[in-house]
C-alpha positions in Angstrom: 18.7 111.4 38.7 18.8 108.1 40.7 18.2 107.4 44.4 22.5 107.0 44.5 23.4 109.8 42.5 21.3 112.1 45.1 23.6 114.0 47.1 23.1 113.5 50.9 20.5 115.4 52.9 22.3 117.0 56.0 21.0 115.6 59.6 18.9 117.9 61.0 20.4 119.2 64.2 18.3 118.1 67.6 18.7 120.5 70.6 19.1 118.0 73.6 15.8 118.9 75.6 16.3 116.3 78.3 19.7 117.8 79.3 18.1 121.3 79.5 15.2 119.7 81.7 18.3 118.4 83.4 20.7 121.6 83.7 17.7 124.0 84.5 16.6 121.1 87.5 20.4 121.6 88.7 20.6 125.2 88.6 17.9 125.8 90.7 19.8 123.5 93.4 22.7 125.6 93.0 24.5 123.2 90.9 25.8 124.2 87.7 27.3 121.3 85.8 30.6 121.9 83.8 32.8 118.8 83.3 32.9 117.9 79.8 30.1 115.8 78.2 27.9 117.4 81.0 24.7 119.3 80.5 26.1 122.7 80.5 28.7 121.7 77.7 25.9 119.9 74.8 24.1 122.9 75.2 26.8 125.2 74.4 27.9 123.0 71.8 24.0 121.9 70.1 23.8 125.8 70.3 26.8 126.9 68.5 25.8 124.2 66.0 22.3 125.5 65.4 23.1 129.4 65.3 26.3 128.4 62.6 23.0 127.7 60.4 20.8 130.0 61.4 18.4 127.6 62.8 18.7 128.4 66.8 16.2 131.4 66.3 13.4 129.0 65.2 14.6 126.3 67.8 11.7 126.7 70.7 14.5 125.0 72.9 17.5 126.7 71.9 15.3 130.0 72.9 14.5 128.9 76.2 18.3 127.7 77.1 19.4 131.3 75.8 16.7 133.1 77.5 16.6 131.3 80.9 19.4 128.8 81.7 22.6 130.0 79.9 22.6 133.2 81.5 21.9 131.3 84.9 24.5 129.1 84.9 27.4 131.7 83.9 26.3 133.8 86.8 26.4 131.5 89.4 29.8 130.2 87.7 31.6 133.6 87.1 30.0 135.1 90.4 30.0 132.7 92.4 31.8 133.3 96.6 33.3 129.6 96.8 34.9 130.0 93.6 38.7 129.9 95.5 37.3 126.4 97.0 37.2 125.1 93.5 39.8 122.1 92.3 42.0 122.8 89.4 39.9 120.4 87.4 36.9 122.2 87.6 38.5 125.6 87.0 39.9 124.3 83.7 36.2 123.1 82.8 34.4 126.5 83.7 37.5 128.3 81.2 36.2 125.6 78.2 32.6 126.6 78.8 33.7 130.2 78.8 35.8 129.6 75.6 32.8 128.0 74.1 30.6 130.8 75.2 32.6 133.7 73.7 32.3 131.6 70.3 28.4 131.3 70.8 28.9 135.4 71.6 30.7 135.9 68.1 28.2 135.0 66.4 25.6 136.5 68.3 26.3 140.2 68.6 23.6 141.6 67.3 21.3 140.1 70.6 21.4 142.0 73.7 21.2 139.0 75.5 24.7 138.1 74.2 26.3 140.8 74.4 25.3 140.9 78.3 27.1 137.4 78.8 30.0 138.7 76.7 30.3 141.6 79.2 30.5 138.5 82.2 32.6 136.4 80.8 35.3 139.4 79.7 34.7 141.2 82.8 38.5 140.7 85.1 36.9 141.9 88.5 34.2 139.1 88.5 35.1 135.9 91.2 36.5 133.6 88.7 38.6 136.3 86.7 39.7 137.3 90.1 41.0 134.3 91.5 43.0 132.8 88.5 44.6 136.1 87.7 47.8 134.6 87.9 47.2 132.2 85.7 49.3 132.4 82.2 47.7 132.1 78.3 49.0 128.4 77.2 49.7 126.9 74.0 48.7 130.7 72.6 51.1 132.2 69.8 52.5 135.5 70.3 53.5 138.6 67.9 56.9 138.2 66.7 60.0 140.8 67.8 59.6 144.2 66.1 56.1 143.1 64.0 54.5 146.3 63.1 51.5 147.4 65.6 48.7 147.7 63.2 49.4 144.4 61.5 46.6 141.6 61.2 47.6 138.8 63.3 46.2 136.5 65.4 46.9 137.6 69.2 44.2 140.5 69.5 45.3 140.5 73.5 48.3 139.9 75.7 49.2 141.2 79.1 52.5 142.8 80.5 52.0 142.3 83.8 54.1 139.7 85.0 52.8 139.3 88.1 49.2 139.0 87.2 48.9 138.5 84.0 45.1 137.3 83.3 46.3 135.0 81.1 43.0 133.0 80.7 41.0 136.3 80.3 43.9 137.2 77.8 43.0 133.6 76.0 39.1 134.5 76.0 39.5 137.8 74.2 41.9 136.1 71.5 39.3 133.1 71.5 37.1 136.2 70.3 39.0 137.8 68.0 39.9 134.5 66.3 35.8 133.9 65.9 35.5 136.9 64.2 34.0 139.2 67.1 35.8 142.3 66.4 35.0 141.8 62.2 31.9 141.2 64.1 31.7 144.5 66.1 32.4 146.6 63.2 29.6 144.9 60.9 27.2 145.5 63.8 28.3 149.1 63.9 27.9 149.7 60.0 24.2 148.1 60.3 23.4 150.2 63.3 24.1 153.7 61.1 22.9 152.6 58.0 26.0 151.3 56.4 25.1 148.3 55.6 21.8 146.7 55.2 20.3 143.7 56.8 20.0 140.3 55.3 16.3 141.2 55.1 16.9 144.4 53.6 19.5 143.1 50.9 16.7 141.0 49.1 14.0 143.3 49.0 16.1 145.8 47.5 18.2 144.1 45.4 16.9 145.7 42.2 17.3 149.0 43.4 19.5 151.5 44.3 20.4 152.8 47.6 18.9 156.2 48.5 20.1 158.5 50.8 18.2 158.0 53.7 18.9 154.5 53.8 22.9 154.9 54.4 24.6 156.2 57.7 22.8 159.4 58.5 25.5 159.9 61.8 28.7 160.5 59.3 27.8 162.9 56.6 29.0 162.5 53.5 31.8 164.5 51.7 29.0 166.8 50.0 26.9 167.6 52.7 30.5 168.3 54.8 30.9 171.0 52.1 27.2 172.4 52.3 27.8 172.6 56.1 31.1 174.4 56.0 29.2 177.0 53.3 26.4 177.0 56.2 27.6 177.9 59.1 23.8 178.4 60.2 23.1 174.5 59.3 22.1 172.9 62.0 21.3 168.9 62.7 18.6 168.2 64.8 20.3 165.4 66.9 16.5 163.7 67.4 16.5 162.9 63.7 19.6 161.0 63.9 21.3 159.7 66.6 18.5 158.9 68.7 15.5 158.6 66.5 13.1 155.8 67.3 13.0 152.6 65.2 10.3 154.0 63.0 12.4 157.1 61.8 15.7 155.7 61.8 15.6 153.2 60.0 13.9 152.8 56.3 10.6 151.1 56.3 12.1 148.5 54.1 14.8 147.3 56.4 14.7 145.5 59.8 15.9 147.0 62.5 18.6 145.2 64.2 17.4 143.8 67.3 20.5 145.5 68.8 19.0 148.8 67.8 15.6 147.8 69.0 16.6 146.9 72.5 17.4 150.9 73.1 14.6 152.3 71.9 16.0 153.2 68.5 18.8 154.7 70.3 22.1 154.7 68.0 24.9 155.9 70.5 23.5 153.7 73.3 23.1 150.7 70.8 26.9 151.3 70.2 27.6 151.8 73.4 26.2 148.5 75.0 28.3 147.0 71.7 31.1 148.3 72.9 30.7 147.6 76.4 32.1 143.8 77.0 35.6 145.4 76.0 35.4 148.3 78.2 36.4 146.4 81.5 39.6 144.9 79.7 40.7 147.5 77.0 44.1 147.6 79.5 44.8 143.9 77.6 43.9 144.8 73.8 46.6 144.7 71.1 46.6 147.9 68.7 45.6 146.1 66.1 42.0 145.9 67.4 41.7 149.2 68.8 43.0 151.3 66.0 41.2 149.1 63.0 38.1 148.6 64.9 37.5 150.8 67.8 38.7 154.0 67.2 37.2 154.4 64.2 33.9 153.5 66.1 34.3 155.8 68.5 35.8 158.9 66.7 32.8 158.8 63.9 30.4 158.7 66.9 32.1 161.5 69.6 32.4 163.7 66.4 29.1 164.1 65.1 27.7 163.9 69.0 29.7 167.1 69.8 29.1 168.7 66.5 24.8 167.5 66.5 24.4 168.7 70.2 26.1 171.6 70.5 23.1 174.0 70.7 20.4 171.2 71.6 18.8 171.3 74.6 18.8 168.7 77.0 15.7 168.7 78.8 14.4 166.1 75.8 15.1 162.6 77.5 16.5 161.2 74.9 18.9 164.2 74.1 19.8 163.3 77.9 19.8 159.7 77.8 22.3 160.2 74.0 24.5 162.2 76.3 25.0 160.1 79.4 26.2 156.9 76.4 28.5 160.1 74.9 30.1 160.2 78.0 30.5 156.7 78.6 32.0 156.4 75.4 34.4 159.2 75.7 35.8 157.9 78.8 36.3 154.2 77.3 38.2 156.0 74.4 40.4 158.4 76.7 41.6 154.8 78.7 42.1 153.6 75.2 44.7 156.4 74.7 46.0 155.8 77.9 46.4 152.0 77.9 48.0 152.0 74.4 50.2 155.5 74.7 51.6 156.9 71.4 50.6 155.4 68.1 52.1 156.0 65.0 49.4 158.2 62.9 51.5 157.8 59.5 51.2 154.3 59.2 51.5 152.5 55.4 48.0 150.7 56.8 46.2 153.8 56.5 44.2 152.6 53.4 43.5 149.4 55.0 41.5 150.9 57.6 39.5 152.4 54.9 39.0 149.0 53.0 37.9 147.2 56.0 35.3 150.1 57.4 32.8 150.2 54.1 31.9 152.1 51.8 31.8 155.0 53.1 34.7 154.6 55.7 36.7 157.3 54.1 34.9 159.6 55.9 35.6 158.0 59.2 38.7 160.1 61.1 40.9 157.6 62.7 43.7 159.9 64.4 43.8 159.1 67.8 43.7 162.3 69.9 46.2 163.2 72.6 44.2 164.7 75.1 44.4 162.5 78.5 41.6 163.1 81.3 42.6 162.9 85.1 42.9 159.5 87.2 40.7 158.3 89.6 38.6 160.4 92.4 35.2 161.5 91.2 32.8 163.0 87.6 29.9 164.4 87.4 27.6 163.2 84.9 24.4 164.4 83.7 21.7 161.6 83.9 19.4 160.3 81.4 15.5 161.8 82.1 12.6 159.3 83.2 10.5 158.3 80.2 7.8 157.5 82.2 6.0 159.5 85.1 3.0 159.5 86.7 2.6 163.2 86.4 2.0 165.8 83.5 5.4 166.9 84.1 8.9 167.3 82.8 11.2 165.6 85.4 14.9 167.2 86.3 18.4 166.0 85.1 19.7 164.7 88.2 23.4 165.1 88.4 25.5 162.2 89.3 29.0 162.0 90.8 30.8 158.9 90.0 33.8 157.6 93.1 36.4 156.1 91.5 39.3 154.1 93.5 38.5 150.8 94.2 40.1 148.5 92.0 37.4 145.5 91.7 33.6 145.7 92.2 32.5 147.7 94.6 29.8 145.1 96.6 28.2 147.5 99.1 27.1 150.9 100.0 26.0 152.8 102.8 25.1 155.8 104.6 26.2 157.1 107.6 22.9 157.9 109.9 23.9 161.4 111.1 26.1 162.5 108.5 26.7 162.0 104.7 29.5 159.7 105.1 29.5 157.3 102.4 31.2 153.7 103.3 31.5 151.5 100.0 32.9 147.9 100.3 34.6 146.4 97.5 36.3 143.0 96.0 40.1 144.8 96.6 40.0 144.1 100.1 39.5 147.7 101.0 35.9 149.6 102.4 36.1 153.7 101.6 34.7 156.5 103.5 33.9 159.0 101.5 32.7 163.0 102.6 29.9 163.5 100.4 28.7 166.7 102.3 28.0 170.0 100.9 30.3 171.9 102.8 33.2 169.5 101.7 35.4 172.2 100.3 36.7 169.5 97.7 35.0 168.6 94.6 36.7 165.9 94.3 36.2 163.6 97.4 39.6 162.0 98.8 38.2 158.5 100.7 39.5 157.3 103.5 40.9 153.8 102.3 40.0 150.9 105.4 42.5 148.0 104.5 41.2 144.6 105.3 43.9 142.3 103.8 46.9 140.8 105.6 50.5 140.9 103.7 52.1 137.4 102.7 55.1 136.6 101.9 54.5 134.0 99.2 53.7 135.7 96.0 50.8 133.1 94.5 48.5 133.4 97.7 46.2 135.4 96.4 45.5 138.1 99.3 42.2 139.9 98.1 39.2 139.4 100.1 36.0 140.8 99.9 34.2 143.6 102.0 31.3 141.6 102.0 29.1 143.7 104.4 28.9 147.4 105.8 26.9 148.8 109.0 26.9 151.9 110.9 26.2 152.0 114.3 23.3 154.4 115.2 24.9 157.1 116.2 27.1 157.3 113.4 30.6 157.5 115.1 31.2 153.8 113.8 31.4 151.6 111.1 31.7 147.7 111.1 32.9 145.5 108.5 33.0 141.9 107.2 35.0 140.5 105.1 36.2 137.2 103.0 39.0 136.6 105.4 36.8 135.8 108.5 37.4 138.6 110.3 34.9 141.9 111.3 36.6 144.8 111.6 35.2 148.2 113.5 36.2 151.2 112.3 36.2 154.8 113.4 34.8 158.1 111.2 38.5 158.9 110.6 39.3 155.9 109.4 40.9 153.9 111.9 41.0 150.5 113.0 39.4 150.4 116.3 38.7 146.5 117.1 39.6 143.2 115.2 36.9 140.6 115.6 38.0 137.4 115.3 36.5 133.9 115.6 35.4 133.6 112.5 36.6 130.3 110.5 35.6 131.3 107.2 34.2 134.6 104.8 32.0 136.4 106.8 28.2 137.0 104.6 26.7 139.2 107.2 26.9 141.7 110.1 24.4 144.4 111.7 25.0 146.3 114.7 21.9 146.5 117.4 19.6 149.5 117.5 21.1 150.3 120.4 24.6 150.3 119.4 26.8 148.2 122.0 26.4 144.8 120.0 27.4 143.3 116.6 26.3 139.9 115.1 27.5 138.6 112.6 27.4 135.0 110.3 28.9 133.2 107.4 30.5 130.3 106.0 31.0 128.4 108.9 27.9 128.1 110.3 27.9 130.0 112.8 26.4 133.7 113.9 28.5 135.4 116.8 27.2 138.3 119.3 29.7 140.4 120.3 30.7 143.3 122.7 31.2 146.4 120.2 32.8 148.2 123.4 35.7 145.4 124.1 35.1 143.8 120.5 34.9 140.7 122.6 32.9 137.3 121.6 30.2 137.0 124.0 28.5 134.2 122.4 28.6 131.6 119.1 25.3 130.0 118.2 25.8 126.8 116.0 22.0 126.7 115.1 22.5 126.0 111.4 24.3 123.2 109.7 25.7 125.2 106.5 26.3 128.4 105.8 24.5 131.3 106.9 23.7 134.0 105.0 22.0 137.0 106.5 21.1 137.8 110.1 19.2 141.0 111.5 18.2 141.9 114.9 14.6 142.0 116.4 15.4 143.1 119.6 18.5 144.8 121.4 19.0 141.4 122.7 17.3 139.3 119.7 18.0 138.4 116.1 17.3 135.8 113.6 19.2 134.3 111.2 19.2 132.3 107.8 21.1 129.6 106.2 21.3 127.7 102.6 19.6 124.7 104.9 16.3 126.9 104.8 15.6 127.3 108.3 15.2 130.7 110.1 16.3 130.6 113.5 15.5 133.3 116.4 18.1 133.3 119.2 18.4 135.3 122.6 21.5 136.2 124.1 22.4 134.0 126.7 20.2 131.4 125.7 22.1 128.7 124.0 18.8 127.1 121.6 16.7 129.0 119.2 13.7 130.6 121.3 12.0 129.9 117.3 12.4 128.0 114.4 10.6 128.5 111.1 10.6 126.0 108.6 8.7 126.1 105.4 11.2 127.4 102.5 12.5 124.5 100.2 15.2 126.1 98.8 18.1 128.1 100.6 17.1 131.7 102.1 18.9 134.6 100.6 17.4 137.3 102.9 15.7 138.1 106.1 14.2 141.6 107.9 12.6 142.1 110.5 9.8 144.7 110.3 10.6 148.8 111.9 8.6 147.2 115.1 10.1 144.0 114.7 6.6 142.5 114.6 6.9 140.4 111.7 10.1 138.7 110.0 9.9 138.5 106.0 12.3 136.0 104.3 12.8 135.7 100.5 14.4 132.5 99.1 15.3 130.3 96.3 12.1 128.6 96.4 10.9 132.5 94.6 8.4 132.7 97.3 8.7 135.7 100.1 7.6 134.5 103.7 6.2 136.8 106.4 6.2 134.9 109.8 5.0 136.3 113.4 6.7 135.0 116.7 3.6 133.6 117.8 3.0 131.2 115.1 4.4 128.1 114.1 3.3 128.4 110.1 3.6 131.6 107.9 1.5 134.8 108.1 1.5 135.0 104.3 3.3 133.2 101.6 3.4 135.3 99.0 4.1 134.0 95.6 4.7 135.7 92.0 8.2 136.0 91.1 9.2 133.3 88.3 13.0 133.0 89.8 15.0 133.1 93.1 14.8 136.1 95.1 17.5 137.6 96.2 16.6 140.6 98.6 13.9 142.4 100.3 12.8 145.4 102.3 10.6 146.9 104.7 9.0 150.2 103.8 9.7 153.0 106.7 5.9 153.2 107.0 3.3 152.6 109.2 2.5 153.0 113.2 5.9 153.6 114.9 7.7 155.5 112.4 8.1 158.2 111.1 5.7 158.0 108.4 2.8 156.2 110.7 0.3 157.7 108.2 1.4 155.7 105.2 0.7 151.5 104.9 3.7 149.3 106.0 5.1 147.6 102.6 7.4 145.5 101.8 9.7 144.9 98.8 11.2 141.8 96.9 13.7 141.9 94.1 14.6 138.6 92.1 17.0 136.8 89.4 13.3 137.6 87.1 14.4 140.9 86.8 11.3 142.3 88.2 10.6 143.6 91.9 7.6 143.4 94.0 6.0 146.0 96.2 3.6 143.8 98.9 0.1 145.3 101.1 1.6 143.5 104.1 -1.7 143.5 106.0 -3.7 141.8 102.8 -0.4 139.7 101.2 -1.5 141.2 97.8 0.8 142.3 94.9 0.3 145.7 94.7 2.6 146.7 92.0 4.8 144.6 89.7 8.0 146.7 88.4 9.2 145.5 85.3 11.2 147.8 83.6 14.6 145.5 84.4 16.2 143.7 81.7 18.5 141.5 83.5 18.7 140.1 88.1 17.9 143.1 90.1 19.9 142.6 93.5 19.4 145.8 95.4 16.5 147.3 96.4 16.0 150.2 99.1 13.0 152.7 100.7 14.0 156.4 100.8 13.5 157.9 104.3 9.6 158.9 103.7 8.6 156.1 101.8 7.8 157.4 98.8 10.0 156.3 96.7 11.7 152.7 96.2 15.2 153.1 94.3 16.4 149.1 92.3 19.6 148.1 91.2 20.5 145.7 88.5 22.7 143.7 86.4 21.6 145.5 83.6 23.3 148.4 84.5 20.5 150.6 85.3 19.1 152.0 88.8 15.6 152.8 88.6 13.6 155.2 91.0 10.1 154.2 91.6 6.5 155.8 93.3 5.6 153.3 95.6 2.2 154.9 95.5 1.9 154.4 91.8 4.3 151.9 90.8 5.2 154.4 88.2 9.0 155.0 86.9 10.1 158.2 88.0 14.2 158.5 87.0 16.4 156.4 85.9 20.0 156.6 85.7 22.9 154.0 83.4 25.7 153.4 85.2 29.1 152.0 84.0 28.1 148.5 85.7 26.2 145.7 86.9 24.5 146.7 90.2 25.3 144.9 93.5 24.1 148.1 96.2 21.9 150.9 96.2 21.5 153.0 99.6 19.8 156.6 100.6 21.2 159.3 102.7 19.4 160.0 105.9 17.5 162.6 104.4 16.8 161.1 101.0 18.2 163.8 99.1 21.5 161.3 97.6 21.5 157.8 96.3 24.5 155.8 96.2 25.1 152.8 93.7 27.8 150.4 94.0 29.0 149.4 90.5 30.7 145.9 89.3 33.6 147.7 87.4 34.2 148.9 91.2 32.7 152.7 90.7 30.2 154.4 92.7 27.9 156.6 91.4 25.9 159.1 93.6 22.9 160.7 92.5 21.4 164.2 93.8 17.9 163.9 94.2 16.8 167.5 95.0 15.6 168.3 92.1 13.7 165.1 91.8 12.4 165.9 95.2 11.6 170.0 94.1 8.9 168.6 91.6 7.7 166.0 93.2 7.9 166.9 97.0 
């Protein structure tokens, strides 16, 4: 063949490393370039082109983009408090980037990173979708009138709510469907359970017939069903199928899918992770993707788990983990049934269902059950048991109560210091007070709802105002709240509004009572810090120390406080003194969190510059500059230990939580990191020490609450919730732990069994 006759060699795709470096630098400065042809869009396009050719997995730059900058970019643009201040052009550009992300996710559903990104992109409760809920779907077709509900159509989602159509979210779901996302879900399901081989397995076994152990060990064959009917004593060990290890769940000739590997071989958990991105937006789905994709998966998994776990002891941590995922899948199924309403089961398309599911699909029951579940209130679930402990004992199962009612993210939660009243604050403009005392006569606590939004006549005005902060006074008889509407409020324990504190000119980010309970300090986007008289509700003094939004405040004494800002400076203020009595400089990026130690002697600060610094009033430079985190430090907490505390014989420690998915425990005296806690898979937003200082709880956007031993650094217990975790908090006795979750649920874990075993 001559040179002129040779076929042209396809041009090799080059991943733009220069743009990646620029994006990484901008992210560290809290800037995400979203305009057309800027870094984020260019990198998404390049990654998608590589993924289409299967070359992204071997490109180091593309993998670097996947593992770091991609997730951080979308966390910032989807959950940023400043979303309402962006102009329409920026909003449209963010939507465009989300479309590109969703298309990429549809190609990469075997990767847990992209399942988490898809969950973020399709979460109707994040800041971006909440603000744009009134937008309509532009340029999309809708089903023709009278079209069969089970006919395969181009529209996978639709909203019937004219007041809040959520058109942009509907559009993203349709983009996902048009990109083959629902087909890919079915394909991944079939691979997880063994219907379909991976590409590696297909090439290795090209000349061999499939053996029975390479087929789905979850869904029984027709012959196996007959055998099971003839022998009622036959038992199926759940640990040999749905929760088997990677080595036993797949033949050695298979390459385990990364999704299943990420769940330790637990197929039920892998399937839940596969479906979770659609759980929050289920009410927008059209009948086709539900009946032809989601219901077949849910019914096949739920039916078999019910049969296989009927007589299985749940002491095995793998079984408990499976049952926890079963509860989540069952709840998802019920919500789908309620949102769709009755479905005609005698459809002419039953044969099409079996053809699309796979070679053994005729064994899957696609009937839609008619049972319904109660709405609202609380649910009790059994928690998975920790896989790791430093003691040779079997850890107990921990009971969890799920408090439902918030219509948006539950951002914060706080226990009353004297009773088991739990306060939670949400993006739905409410705080709620839940009676979690053991003598509460009702099994489902009815919360007191504290409304924060003001009625508006204009329907297009967004009236939701996030409750950003909660704090009980020392007596436990009053609750203070700070809100995105710029008002602080004081409430009684029976839910009555005592005072409205109106002086800020923008959202409040932080609010704290002093130790005596006579003053409250609040701070926010208007760069001011205000001290209020709690008795009269009057503003005593305004401090304008900072030139940028104030992100956190904490009292040192009953009349002095510290505040930190995006201006990278910490100021210490004193009542009746106009200028700062001390200023700490040293951070090189915005300071997210500050806290005084239990005695008010040392101040800790955590920053986006990835350092934790400890300061003293008698020094101008920091006492310790603690470095070790590879990404921004979001929050920190002092242990309730050391001289002057209720645990004087234990050393004082400080914990820091970071976007690098780790928590670090530091020895305050030496400045050494004594434990690095690494089990989380995503950013850690919240940590809290138990009142006795023996345990540390951490909550992450990987949906897990972990409880650690502060002595050994070992994982004592874990619990998987239904969404990313914004806040964790212990009650005053250390017997209950709450977690506020991105889907609006609040989980309360009963830890008395844990204390009974560990002491």
